N, C-alpha and C positions, 0 to 999 in steps of 0.2 A: 237047561242052563238056568241058573238062577240069576235074576237081576240084582244089581247092587243097590242097597237102600242107603239113603243119606241120613245119617244119624248125627243131630246137633249136640254138641257138648254143652252141658248145663252151665258150666262155668263161662263158656264163651257167650252164651245168650245173656246171661246176667250182665256181662261186661258191655254188650251192645246196648242193652236197655239203659244202663247208666249214662252212656254216651249220648243217647238221644235226649234224655232228660236235661243234660247239661246244655245242649244246643237250644232247647226251648227256654231255659232260664236266661241264657245270653240274649236270645231274641227279645224276651220280655223286657230285660233291662234296657236294651237299645230302644225298644218302643217307648218305654217310660221316659227315657232321656229325650227322645224326639218330641214327645208330647210336651215335656217340660220346656224345651227350647222354643216350641211353637207358642206356648203361653207367654214365655218371657218376651219373645219378639212382638207378640200381639200387644202386650202391656206396654212395651217400650214405645211402640208407635202411638199409643194413646196420650203420651206426654205432650205431643205437639198438636193436640186438638186446639182449635181456635179459641176456645174458652180459657185455655191456660197460657196463651202467648204473652199476656201483659206481665207475667211474673218476670220474664227475662228482659222485656223491653223497658219496664219500669226501672230496672237496674241500669240500663243504658242511659236513660234520661237523668237519673240521679247522678250517675258518673259524670255526665257532661256538666251538670249544675255544680257539683263539688269541684270539678276541675276549673270551672270559671271562677268560683269563689277563691280558689287558691291563686289563680293567675291575677285577678284584680287585687286581692289582698297583698300579693307580692309587689305589684306595681305601687300600691299605696305605701308599703313599707320602704321600697327603694327611694321614693320621693321624700318621705319623712326622714329617712336616714341622711340623704344628701343635703337637705335643707335645715336639719336640726329641729324637726318637729312641725314643719309646715307642708301643706299641699298646695294651696294657692297663697302666694305671698302678697299681702296688701300693698296698694299703691304707695301708701305713706312710707313703706319700707323699701320697696323696689325702686322708687324714684328718688330716694334720698341716699346719696353715696355714703353718708355718715352713719347709716343704719344697717348696713349689710356689708359682707365681704364677698366680692365678686371673684369666683373661681374660674369661670369661663363665661362666654357670651350668653350661656343658657342656664348657668347654675349660680344662684345667689344663696349665701348662708346668712340669714338675719342674725344680728348680734343678740346674744342673751343678756348683754349689758353694755351700756354706753355711759361712761362717767358713773354717776351714782344711780342711774336708772336701771332697774332690773326688768328684764323682759323674758323671763324663763317661761316657756309654754308648759302649763301643767300637764300631767299625765292624762287627766280627764279631757283636756282640750285636744291632746294628741289622739285619744280614742275617738272623740267626736269627728275629727277630720278624717280618720280612717273610715268610720261609719258613713260619713257623707260621700266619700269617694266610692265606697262599695255600692251605696244606693244609687248613685248616678251612673256607674259604669257597668254594673252586673247585667242588666237587661241586654245591652248591645252585645255582650259576650255570649250569653245563652242563646239569643236569637240570631246569631251569625249563621250563614248558610252551612249546612252539613248534610250528610247522608241520612241522618235521623229524620229530617223533614221530608224525605222522599216517601216515608211510610206513615208518619204521624204529624199531627198538628199540635202545637203547644199553645195554650191560651192563657194569657195573664189575667188572673182574677182579682189581683190586689197589688199595691205598691211593695217595693222592697223595704224591709225593715231590718237594718243591721244592728247587731249588739255585740261588738268585739270585746273580748275579755283579755286584757293584758295582765298576765299572771306571771309569777316568778317561774322562770324557766321556759316560757313559751307564750303562744298566742292561740286563742280559740275564737274562730269566726262563727258566730251564731247568726244565721240569716233566716228570717221568716219571709217567704215569697210564695204566695198561693198561685200554683200553676196547675192547669188541667191538661191531661194528655188525651187526645182524641184520634180515632181512626180517620182515614180520609173520607169515610161516609158520614162523619160527624158524630158517631157514637163515642161515648166517654169510655176510655180505657181505665184511667186512674187519676187521682188528684194528689199532688205533692205540695206540701206546705212548709215544713221545717227542714232546714238544711244545716250541715255542719262540716267544717274543715279546720285543720289545725296546722300550726307552724311551730318549729323548734326555736325560732329566733327569739332571743331574750331582750326584746325591746324595753320592757319595764325595767330590767336590771341596768341596761345601758343608760336609760333616762335618769334613773336614780343616781348613777355614778356621775353623769354629766352635771346634774343639779348639785351634788355634793362638791364637785370641783368649783362650780360657780359660787356657791355659798362660802367655801373656804377662801376663795380669792377676795370676796367682799370683806371677810373678817380679817384676813392676814395681809392682803395686798402683796401676795407672794411674787407675782410677776413684776410689780413695781420695784420691790426690793431687789430682785435680780438685776433689773435694769440699772438701778442706782449703784449696785455693787460693781457692775461692769464699768460704769462711768468713773467710779471712785478708784478703779485699779490704776489710774494715771497711765493708761496706755500712751505712748509717745505721740500718737496721732489723735488722741481724745483727751485734751487737757482739762483739768478741773481747777486745782489750786496748786501753785508751786512757785519756786524761786530759782533763779539761775544767775551765777556770778559771771555776768557777761555784759559787755558794753553794746552789744548788738541786740536789737529787739527781736524777740521770738515771734514768729508768725505762723498761723495755721489757716488753711482754706476751709471755709465752712462746709462746702460740699464734700471735701475729703474726710472731714471729721464725721459728718453724717454717714457717709458710705462705710467708714470703719466701724462705727457703732452698729450699723445695720448688720454687717458681717459678724460681729461679736454676738449680737442677739440671735441671728440665724443659727449659729453653732450652739450657743448655750441654752437657749429655750428648748432646742431639740433634745438636750440632755436631761431635761427635767422628767422625773419619773413619779408615778403615784404609788405610794406604798400599798401593799395588799393586792396589787394587780399583777398581771403577768409581764415581767420585764427582766432583762439581764442585769444582774447586780453589778455595781462598780467594784473594781478590785480593792482589796483591803489597803493597798498602798496609796489609795486616793481618798483619805478620810474626809477631805473637804467636800467632795462630791457626795459622799454617803450622808453627811450631816446637812448639807445645804441643797442638794438636788434630788432628794427623796422626800416627797411631799405627802404628809399624812392629811387626807381630806376628811377623815372620820368615817370612811366606808371602805370595806374590802371585798374584792371579788376576784379570785385567782383565774377565773375563766374569761376575764376581760383584759384586753391590751389597750393602753392609753398612750397616744402619741400627741405631744404638744409641739407646735412649730410656728415659726415666723419665716416667711419666704421673701426673697428679694422683690418679687412682683407685688407684694402686699402694699397697701397705702401706708405712708409714714409721715407724720407731722413732726417737724424738727425746728426748734428756734433756740438760738444761743445768744446770750447777752453778757458782755458788750460785744458788738461786732460792727464793722463798717463795710457794708456791702457783703462781699464774699470773704472778708478777711477778719481774723481774730488776731489780736496783738497783745503782747505783754506791755506793762508799764513800769515806770521806775517806782521802786518801793520807797515810800516816804518814811524815814525815821527808823528803819530797822537795820541798816547796814552798819557794821562795825569796821568795815574796810572802805574801799573806794565807793562812795555813794553812787556815782554815775555808772558803775559796773554791776549793779545788783538789780536784776529784772524780776518782776513779780506778775502773777496773773491769778485771777479768780473769775471763773465763768459760771453762769447760771443757765441750766438747760431746761427746756420744756420739750417733752417727748410724748408722742401718742401713737400707738400702733395696735393692730389687731393680732390676736393669737388664735390659731386654728387648733381645735382639739378633735382628734380622731379617736373614737372608741370602737373597738372591734370585739364582736362576740366570737371568741376563739372556737366555739363548738360548731358554728355555722359559717363563719367568715363574714357575717353581716357587719356593715360599716355604718356608724352613726356620727355625723358631724355636729360640732358645736363651736361657736366663735364668740369672743368677747374682746373688748378693748382695754388697753393698758395705758395708764396716765401718770406721768411724772411732771409736776408743776414746780418750777423754781427749785429744782434739785430735791424735791420732796415727793414721796408717794402720796398722791392726792386725787381721789376720784370726784371730790366735791367741786373742784375748780377745773375739771378736766377740759382739755381742748379736744374737740372732736377730730377724729382722723379724717383725712381728705380722700375723696374718691379719686383713684388714679386716672380715671377717664377725664378728669378736669383738665389735665395737661394735654391729653391726647386730642380732646375736642377742639381746643383753641390753637393747637399747633405751636405752643410756646410763644405766641405773639402777645406782647404786653398791651398793645393798642386794641387788639381784638378782644382780649379779656375785659379791658376797661369799658369798651364801647358796646360790644355785641353779646357778651355772655349774659346768661339768665340773670335778671335783676330782682332784687328784693327792696322794699321801701325801708328806709332807716332815717330816723329823726335824731339829729345830733344837737345837743344843747351845750353851749360853752359858757363857762363861768370863770370869774376871777375868784380865787380862794386864798385868803390870807388867814393863816391859822397857826397858833402856837399853843399846844396842849399844856405846856408847863405854866404859861401865864393866863390861860383861859381866853386869849384873844381869838376871835373867829369872825370873819367877814366873808360872805358868799353873795356875789352879785353878778348879773349878766355881763358878758364880755363879748363884743362883736369883733368882726374882722380877724377871726382865728382861721388860719389856713388848715384845712382838713385833708389828710392823705390816708390812704387805705391800702394795706399790704396783705396779700395772700400768697404764701410761698414766695416765689421770685417775682411776683407781679405787684407793681405799685401804681395806684391810681390817684391823681390829684383831683379831689372831689369839689373844691371850691372853698369859699369863705362863709363863716356864719354871719348872720345879719340880724339886727334888732327889728322886730316887727310886732309892735304892741297890738295893732289892729287885729291881726289874725291869731297870734299865739299868746299875747299877753306880755308880761314883763320877763322876757327871755330872749336871748340871742340864739338863733337856730340855723341849722343847715338841713333842709328837707329834700333828700334826693333818693334816687334809685341806685342802690349799690350792687355790684356784681356778687353773685352768690359765692359764699365761702363758709365752710363749717367752722373755721377757726382763723379769724383775721385779726390784724393789729390796726387799730384806729388811732391816728396820731393827730395832735393839734399843735401848731406852731405859731408864735407871734413874737415879734421883737420885744424884748423886755420881760419875757416869761420863759420858764423852764418848759421843755417839750413835755406834753401830756400824752399818755398812752394807755389805752384800755383794750382788752380782748373782747371781740364780739363774734356772735354766731348769727349769720344773716339767714335764719331759717323761717322767720316770720317778722311781722311789723314790730319794730322795737324802738324804744327811746334810750339813747345813750348820753351820759354826761361826761364832758371833758372839763376837768378842773385845772385851770391854768394858774401856776404859782409864780408870782412876780419875783424878779431877780434884780439885784443892784450890781451894775458893772463898775467895779472900782478901777479907775484908770491907773495904769502902772506908774505914771508920773507922780501919783499921790501916795505910792507905797514906799515906805522907808524901813530899812532893817539896820538897826544899830547894835553894836556889841559892847559889852561891859567886861572889862578884864577883872580877874579875881585871883586870890591866892587860895583860900579855902573858905567858901561861904558858910560852911557848917560851923565855923568858929566865930562868926559874927558878921552882921550886915556891913560894918564899916570897911570890910575888906573888898567890897565890890566897888569897882572904879566907875567913872562917869561914862557917858555914851560916846562912842567913836564910830565914825563911818567905816564901812567895809573898805578894804583895800582893793585896788584894781586887780581884776582876775579872780577875786573871791566870789563864791556863789552862796546863795541862800535858798533853801527849799522851804516852802510854806505849805503845810497841809491842813485844810480845815474840814471838819466832819460834823454834820448836824444829824442827830438821830431822832427818830419818832417811834415810840413804842419799842425801844430797844433795837430797832433796825435802822440801818443807814438810810437817811432820806436825801441828804445832799452832801457831796464830797468833791473836793478838788485838790489837786497837787500841782504846784508850779515851781519853777526854778528861776531865780533872779541872778543875773550876773552883773557885777559892778563894772561898768565901762566908763570911759572918759565922758564926763558930763552927766552921769547918773546910771540908773538901773535899766536893763532891758529884761523883759519878762519872757521866759522860755516855757513852752508847754511840751513836756516830754511824752505826752500821749499822741502827739502829732507824728506824722511820717518822718519829718525832718526835725530832729531834736533841737536844732539851732534856730528854728523858726520863731521869730519874735511875735508876741501877742500884745494886745493893747490894753487888756483889762483882766481883773480877777472877779470871778462870779460868786456873789453872795446872795443869800435870800433877802427879799425886800418886803416892805409893807408894814413890818412891825419889828419888835426886838427879838433877837434869836441868840442862842448860845451855841458855841462851837467847841469841839475838842480841837485844840491847836497844837501843832507839832512843827517845830522849826529847827533846821540844821544849817550851820554855816560851815563851809568846807572849801578846800582848794582841790588841786588835781590829785592829791594823794591822801590827805588826812581830814578828819572832822576837826574843826576848830572850836565849835561851840554849838549851843542849842537852847531850846526852850520847849517846855511841855506843860500845858495847863488848860483851864477853861477860859474861853474868851466870850464874855457877855457883851454883845454889840447893841448899843443904843441906836435905834433907827433914826431918831431925830438928829443925832450927832453925825451919823454916817451920811445921811442925805444932804447935810449942810455943805458937804464938799471939801472938808478939811483933809489934811494928810493923815494917813494911818501909819503909826509908828510901831514896829515890832521890836521888842527888846530881847536880846539873848545874852547869856553868859558865854565868854569865849576866852581862849588862850592862844597866844601867838605860837607857842610850841608846848609839847608835853614832855615831862621828865621821862616818862616811859609809856609804852602802849598800855600797861596795866592801868595807869592813871586815866588814859583816854577811855578805856573800856568801863572803868568804874563811873566816870562822868556820864556816859551814855546810859548805863544800866540804872543809874539813880537820877536821871534827868528831871523827873517830876519833883524830887526833893530839892535839888539844886535850884530849880526854877522859882521856888517860893521866895528866893532872895533877890529877885530881880523884878523890875516894874512890869506890870501887866500891859498889854497893848493899849496905846492911847490914840485918840483921834484929835488932831490939831497939829501945831507946828512941832518940829523935833525938839527944839530947845536945848539948852546946855545943862548938864548936871555936874 
C-alpha cells in the first residue's frame, strides 16, 4: 500500500509567505508608534520640571498686577468723572457752598467757573491726580490676600511710579513697580518691573469737550442769554416791563415768580444741545430751537453725548427790584396815558439771578460719564459775570431751619467793616463832597433773612476820620447791605462775606418838600404856537381836579432818583397821594427831592379829572438848592383847557407837550403871585 504524500502547492506557499511579511510590517509600525508615544509622554512630563515652573507662575503674578492696575485706574476714573477732574477736593472748595454743586451727601462737583473766575482743571493736572491715586492705592490691591501667596512671596523693591497717558481714544496706564517673586524657601523665582494696562475710555476727548463748552460760555454768555430770553418772554407769572389799562394794581408774589422762572430754566436748559455731538435733532417745524438751542462751541465729536441741566434741588439766587417783602406791584404810569390816567398801570422790574448748570458728558463707546458744572449770572437784567452774585449753598436754609433769629445770631460769622459817608455829588456841575456820617442804621439781608446789625459810629481814636460799624456778619455768598438814616436815601450794596472786607455805604441827602408848600396852577390858552399872548394867567385847580408830578434825575444816562405823586385839590388845599402805596388814597406829607446842592430833573406834570386830561407840562427843572432849602412854596405851572373841541386836539396836546410847555413859566420857588 502506498502512503499518501503531502504535496504543497507553490502558489499557496508564496501566498502564505506574503501574509507573514505583512504581519511583521504591521507589528513594526505598531512598535514604532509605541516608542514614539513613549518619547512624547516622556518629553511632556519634562515640561513640569521645577526649573521651568516660573514661566507659568510669572504669568499669574503679572496677571494680578495688571488686574489691579485696571481696577485702581477705573476707580480713579470714576471719581474723576463724578467730580469733574478731582480726586481729593480741597477744603477751600468743599467747605464753601458757593464753590461747588452738591449732588448728594457724598458727591460734590467743583465749579469750573464762578463769576469771572475760571477754575478749569488742566488735562495735565487730571493726569497727575490719576497718577497719585494709582501710586497710593496699587500696593494695597496687589498685596491683598490671595491663593498666589500660598506658594510665593512678593517683595517690594521700590515705590510705585505711575505715568498715565491720556490719548485720543483711550488711556494707557504705564506703571513702574519693582517686585521680586520668591519661593517659600526664599529663592528668587523672577523680578517684575514694568507693567501696562489699557482702557478704552476717552477721558481726554471728554475733557477737551468740557473745556470747549466752558470757554464758549465765557465768550458768548450763552446760558445768561437764555435766562434773559426766558425773563423777556413776559410770562404772566414772570413780569418784566408792561402796561395794563386797569384801575387795580397788579401784584405778583416774589416766591411764585422765582418758582416759575426755575421751572422755565429746568425745561429750557435741558433742551440746549451742543452741535457736532450725539443728539436728537429738533424738528424742522421748530426753527427757533434749531437756531437758538443748538450751540456751536468750536469742537465736534459724534461719539460724545452732552446733557446740560438745571434741577429744582440746585441752589438758586434770586433778587427782584422793586419789591416790598414778598410782593411785586405795578405803579401808575406818569405822563403816558392818553385816556384815564388813573387806570393805566405800569411796571418795570430788575432781576438778579444766579444758578449752577450741570453738564454731563458721556463717552458713547464705553458709557463713561464725566461731570462738569459752572454758574450762570444775570445782574440787573444783563448777562454779567463780572459783577456776579455767588449762588447760595442750599444747606444754608436746611442748617438753620428757616429761623431768622438763628441765622442772625448763631450762623457762621465773618468779620465785616462798614464805613458810612454822606455823599453830595452832581457830575454836571462838578460838585462833590464826601465825608463821614455816623448813626446810619445797618441791615443785612440774605435770601429771606434780615439782620439788624446796629449803627455806625464815629471813632477817630481807633479808626481815624471815619464812621464805622465793625461787626461779625452771618456768612452769605450774596447779601444786600443796607444803610438807612432820616433825611437820606436808602443806600444798598452787594457783599460776599467770604473774607474780611471793608464796605462803603454812601448816603445821599434828600430834601422833603412839604405838601403844603406845593402849588400847581394852570394857564388857559387858545393856541400857544401862535403867540405867547394867548396864554392866560395862573388859576388854581378846581375842587376834585388832580395833578400828577413826576421828577426824574439821571446820572450817567441811568435813572438815579425818581418819584411820581398825585395831588388832589380838596377844600382848603392839596392832599398828596402816593399811588405806589397799597392804598392809592393814602395821604403823604412830603415830596422827596435830592438835597445838598443844585440838581436838574426831568419834570412831567399832568392835570386831569375823572375822565380826561386837562393840561400838562414837560421840561427840565433846574432846582437851586439855596432857594429850595429857604422853605418857600414851589409853584408848578401847566397849560390847561377846561374842555377840548375834540379828542384829536387832546391827543395832539399830549403828543407835543414839550413844545407847548415852552410857552409857560418854568417852576418857581416863592409865593404863587398873580399873573
